Structure formats: C-alpha cells, structure tokens
C-alpha positions as CSV (number, residue, x, y, z in Angstrom):
1,M,37.5,59.2,6.3
2,E,36.3,56.4,8.4
3,T,36.8,58.7,11.6
4,Y,35.0,61.6,10.9
5,R,32.2,60.4,8.2
6,D,31.6,63.6,6.8
7,P,30.0,63.2,3.7
8,N,31.9,66.5,2.3
9,L,35.3,65.4,3.8
10,V,37.9,65.9,1.2
11,L,41.5,64.7,2.2
12,V,44.3,65.9,-0.2
13,I,47.2,63.5,0.6
14,L,50.6,64.8,-0.3
15,G,54.2,63.1,-0.2
16,D,56.4,65.8,1.5
17,H,59.6,64.7,0.2
18,Q,61.0,61.8,-2.0
19,P,61.7,58.5,-0.3
20,A,65.3,57.9,1.4
21,T,67.8,55.8,-1.0
22,I,67.6,53.0,1.0
23,V,63.9,52.6,0.2
24,S,64.1,54.0,-3.2
25,G,67.4,53.1,-4.7
26,S,69.9,55.7,-6.3
27,G,68.8,57.7,-8.8
28,A,64.9,57.7,-8.0
29,S,63.5,60.6,-9.0
30,H,62.0,63.3,-6.3
31,D,58.5,62.8,-7.3
32,V,56.2,62.5,-4.7
33,P,52.7,60.9,-5.1
34,V,49.6,63.2,-4.4
35,T,46.2,61.3,-3.8
36,I,42.5,62.7,-3.4
37,V,40.3,61.0,-1.4
38,A,36.5,61.7,-1.2
39,H,33.0,60.4,-0.5
40,D,31.2,62.8,-3.0
41,P,32.0,61.4,-6.9
42,R,31.5,64.9,-8.2
43,V,34.6,65.9,-6.2
44,L,36.6,63.4,-8.4
45,A,34.5,64.1,-11.2
46,R,35.9,67.5,-11.1
47,I,39.5,66.1,-11.5
48,D,38.5,63.3,-14.1
49,S,40.3,65.0,-17.1
50,W,43.8,64.7,-15.1
51,G,44.0,61.0,-16.2
52,W,44.8,60.2,-12.3
53,Q,43.9,56.0,-11.6
54,D,42.1,54.7,-8.6
55,G,44.1,53.7,-5.6
56,M,46.8,54.9,-3.3
57,R,49.8,53.5,-5.4
58,P,50.4,55.3,-8.5
59,S,51.8,53.2,-11.5
60,P,55.3,54.1,-13.1
61,S,53.0,55.7,-16.2
62,A,50.7,57.7,-13.7
63,P,51.3,61.7,-14.8
64,V,53.7,63.8,-13.2
65,T,53.2,67.6,-12.2
66,A,54.9,70.0,-10.7
67,M,53.8,71.2,-7.2
68,D,53.2,74.6,-8.3
69,A,51.3,73.2,-11.3
70,F,49.1,71.2,-9.2
71,R,48.0,73.9,-6.7
72,D,47.2,76.1,-9.8
73,R,45.3,73.1,-11.5
74,F,43.4,72.0,-7.9
75,I,41.9,75.9,-7.4
76,K,41.0,75.9,-11.0
77,A,39.1,72.8,-10.8
78,F,37.2,73.5,-7.4
79,S,36.8,77.2,-7.8
80,D,33.0,78.1,-8.2
81,A,33.7,78.9,-11.9
82,A,34.6,74.8,-12.1
83,P,31.9,72.9,-14.0
84,V,30.1,70.4,-11.8
85,S,29.4,67.2,-13.2
86,Q,26.1,65.6,-13.1
87,T,26.3,62.6,-11.4
88,P,23.6,60.0,-10.3
C-alpha cells in the first residue's frame, strides 16, 4: 500500500496453507488467516458485519469461515447491489 499509494487499492491477503507443524505444533487446525487492507473506510464498512478485528494477527476467538463461503460472502459484499455505508 505504501509503494502504490492508490486510494482505491484494496488488498485481500490470504494464507495459502496452514503453517508447518514445526511452527504451529501438532494438532493445529488447517485454518489460514485472511486480511483485507484498504485506504477507503467504506470498503471495510461493507464487511463490518462479519465481526472481524483490526490488525493482521487474528485472535484465537476470531471467526472461522470456509474459503468457498468467504468467496461468496466477499462477492456479495462488493457487488453493485451491496449497501454502501455513509462514512464521513
């Protein structure tokens, strides 16, 4: 975001696989973090109802969503039919 400084830039950062056992320990879940970064607060307002937290490191109580469900939810949130929050 610092390199391009485009006010319309939105980054969706997805973990591509679970951490290696040497990092996560045995018995860790296969969940991977998803982060959305944007300059425009209206972008994040569209997913506010998801219950996500600020920052790049999700807490142990962060919501978990399957990738196919995330995809569908993301497309719905950012389709033309999605409501746009009025943020000053």
